[in-house]
C-alpha positions in Angstrom: 108.8 300.2 183.8 105.9 298.1 185.2 105.3 299.1 188.7 103.3 296.2 190.3 101.1 296.4 193.7 100.0 294.7 196.1 96.0 296.0 197.0 95.2 295.7 200.9 97.4 297.1 202.7 99.7 298.5 200.5 97.7 300.8 198.3 93.9 300.3 200.1 93.8 301.3 204.0 90.2 301.1 204.5 89.3 297.8 202.8 86.9 299.2 199.9 88.7 301.5 197.5 92.3 302.1 196.1 93.4 305.7 198.3 92.3 308.6 195.8 96.1 309.4 196.2 97.3 306.7 194.9 94.9 306.5 192.2 96.2 310.1 191.3 99.6 308.5 191.2 98.4 305.6 188.8 97.3 308.1 186.6 99.9 309.5 186.5 102.4 306.8 186.4 100.0 305.6 182.7 100.4 309.4 181.4 104.1 309.2 181.8 104.4 305.7 179.7 104.7 303.4 182.8 102.6 299.9 183.3 100.6 299.8 186.2 99.5 296.3 187.6 97.1 295.1 190.4 98.7 292.1 192.4 96.1 291.0 195.0 94.9 288.2 197.3 91.3 289.5 196.2 90.1 287.3 193.1 89.6 289.9 190.8 85.8 290.7 191.3 86.9 291.8 194.6 89.9 294.3 193.0 87.9 295.8 190.3 85.1 297.7 192.7 87.9 299.4 194.2 89.1 301.3 191.3 87.5 304.6 190.1 86.0 304.1 186.5 88.7 305.2 184.2 90.9 302.8 186.0 89.2 300.0 185.9 91.2 298.5 182.7 94.1 298.2 185.1 95.9 294.6 184.6 95.6 292.6 187.8 96.7 289.7 189.3 94.3 288.0 191.4 94.0 284.9 194.0 97.4 285.5 195.0 98.7 284.2 191.1 95.7 281.7 190.2 93.5 284.8 188.1 94.9 287.3 185.3 93.0 289.9 184.2 93.9 291.9 181.2 92.3 293.1 178.4 88.9 293.3 180.1 89.0 289.5 180.4 89.7 287.1 183.6 91.7 284.0 182.9 92.5 281.0 185.3 96.2 280.3 185.9 96.0 277.3 187.6 92.8 275.5 190.2 93.8 273.0 192.9 94.7 269.9 192.9 91.5 267.7 193.3 92.9 265.8 196.1 94.0 268.4 197.8 91.1 270.6 197.4 88.5 267.8 198.6 90.9 266.9 201.6 91.0 270.9 202.2 87.4 271.2 202.5 87.2 267.9 204.7 89.3 269.9 207.4 87.1 272.8 207.1 83.8 270.9 207.6 86.0 268.9 210.3 86.8 271.7 212.5 84.2 273.9 211.7 87.0 276.4 210.3 85.8 280.0 209.0 86.8 279.9 204.8 86.2 281.4 201.9 86.4 279.4 198.7 86.7 280.7 195.3 86.5 278.9 191.6 86.3 280.8 188.3 82.9 282.3 188.4 81.6 280.6 191.8 82.1 281.1 195.4 81.2 280.2 199.1 82.1 281.0 202.3 80.7 280.6 205.6 81.6 283.9 208.0 80.4 285.4 211.0 77.5 287.6 210.5 79.4 290.8 211.3 82.7 290.0 209.7 84.7 292.6 207.8 85.3 290.3 204.4 81.4 290.2 204.0 81.4 293.6 202.8 83.7 293.1 200.6 83.1 289.9 198.8 81.3 290.4 195.2 80.2 294.3 195.7 79.2 294.3 192.2 77.3 290.5 191.8 79.4 289.5 189.1 80.0 285.6 190.2 77.6 283.3 192.0 77.6 281.8 195.6 76.7 278.1 195.9 77.2 275.8 198.9 80.3 274.7 199.9 79.8 271.3 198.4 78.4 272.4 195.3 81.8 273.9 194.2 83.5 271.4 191.7 87.1 273.5 191.8 88.7 276.2 193.5 91.5 278.7 192.6 91.9 279.8 196.2 91.1 278.6 199.7 91.1 281.1 202.7 91.3 279.3 205.9 90.1 282.2 208.1 90.0 283.5 211.9 92.1 280.7 213.8 92.0 281.6 217.1 93.3 278.1 218.8 96.7 277.9 218.6 96.7 273.9 218.4 94.4 273.8 215.9 96.2 275.9 213.5 99.5 274.2 213.7 97.6 271.3 213.4 96.1 273.0 210.0 99.3 273.9 208.7 101.0 270.4 209.3 98.0 269.0 207.3 97.8 271.3 204.2 101.5 271.3 204.0 101.1 267.8 203.1 99.1 268.8 199.9 99.7 269.5 196.6 99.0 273.2 197.4 100.7 276.7 198.1 100.7 278.1 201.4 100.4 281.9 202.6 100.2 282.3 206.1 98.8 286.0 207.5 96.9 287.3 211.0 94.3 290.2 210.8 92.8 291.3 214.4 90.2 288.1 214.1 92.7 286.0 213.9 95.3 283.6 211.8 94.4 282.9 208.5 95.7 280.0 205.8 95.6 280.9 202.3 96.1 278.0 199.3 96.4 278.3 196.0 97.4 275.5 193.2 101.0 274.2 194.2 103.9 276.9 192.3 101.2 279.4 192.4 102.0 282.9 193.7 101.8 286.6 192.5 105.5 286.4 191.2 104.9 283.1 189.3 101.7 284.9 187.7 104.1 288.1 187.1 107.0 286.1 185.5 103.8 285.2 183.2 102.8 288.2 182.4 105.4 290.2 181.9 107.4 287.5 180.3 109.9 288.3 182.7 110.8 292.2 182.0 112.0 293.7 185.0 109.6 295.9 187.5 109.0 297.6 190.3 107.2 296.5 193.9 105.1 297.7 196.5 104.1 295.4 199.1 103.0 294.8 202.7 102.6 291.4 203.8 104.0 288.0 203.4 102.6 287.0 200.4 104.1 289.6 198.7 107.6 288.2 199.6 108.3 286.6 196.4 107.3 289.6 194.2 109.1 291.3 196.2 112.5 289.3 196.3 111.6 289.1 192.3 111.8 292.8 191.3 114.6 295.4 190.6 113.5 297.2 193.2 111.2 296.8 196.0 109.5 299.2 198.4 108.5 297.9 201.3 105.4 299.1 203.0 104.4 299.4 206.6 105.8 298.1 209.6 106.3 294.1 209.4 110.4 293.5 209.7 110.4 290.6 207.6 109.1 292.9 204.8 110.8 295.7 205.3 114.2 293.7 205.4 113.3 293.0 201.7 113.0 296.4 200.4 115.6 298.7 198.6 113.2 301.2 200.8 110.4 301.4 203.0 107.3 303.9 203.6 104.8 303.8 206.1 101.2 302.2 205.2 99.9 305.5 204.3 98.3 306.9 201.4 100.2 310.0 201.1 103.2 307.9 201.6 102.6 305.7 198.9 102.2 308.0 196.7 104.8 310.1 197.4 107.2 307.0 196.8 105.3 306.5 193.4 106.3 310.6 192.3 109.7 309.7 193.8 110.5 307.0 191.7 108.5 308.6 188.3 111.2 311.3 188.4 114.4 309.2 188.5 113.4 305.8 186.2 112.8 306.8 182.5 109.9 305.1 180.6 112.3 303.1 178.5 114.0 301.2 181.3 
């Protein structure tokens, strides 16, 4: 069976590493003949440093489905339409919106110096930071820390007119809008990667909705009611709770399913 896991808020709760208990559960899954896939909003370069050395060959979906890491190689599934990307860049610059924008091997960002994301970006210096104007295309753009409701609504309305996939979520610093190419999300990448075979999914946030809906069995992690409603079961947002749920499923699902 394929086991698919979101990262932040599902298998990592410190933003820097996958929880040790969860890593051990991954090892047990792999030893039992199952497949482990990570599916994250992060680009691949920001997922891999979270894993211990013996798990760095795990298949990963990055940038909400725009990137796939398999057999040690990163491939780009889709980039944002050029006209849409230019309009998003205009909106960011015109309204001085904090952002992180990624292409296949380059990235640009503008964040407060103490923002929690800065220490998580390109920890191993795998890609190159450039000026926003130098970024020729983007696999994913995050508009961040939007605290003004009117601005948030305006940005939402504007990006909804474009050929992009929109995922919105909140964190302690404000509202965030994540953009990928139209039709690109975790579930679409999973369909391509797994060739439509069944999978079990663990997720906690709105960018996991399609992935949870498409799963043969879904585990909702954390307190969000809209996510819990999609789960066949729900667990607390703790490493031990997620690892226990994995152990229970391994005991009930034969490898050949």
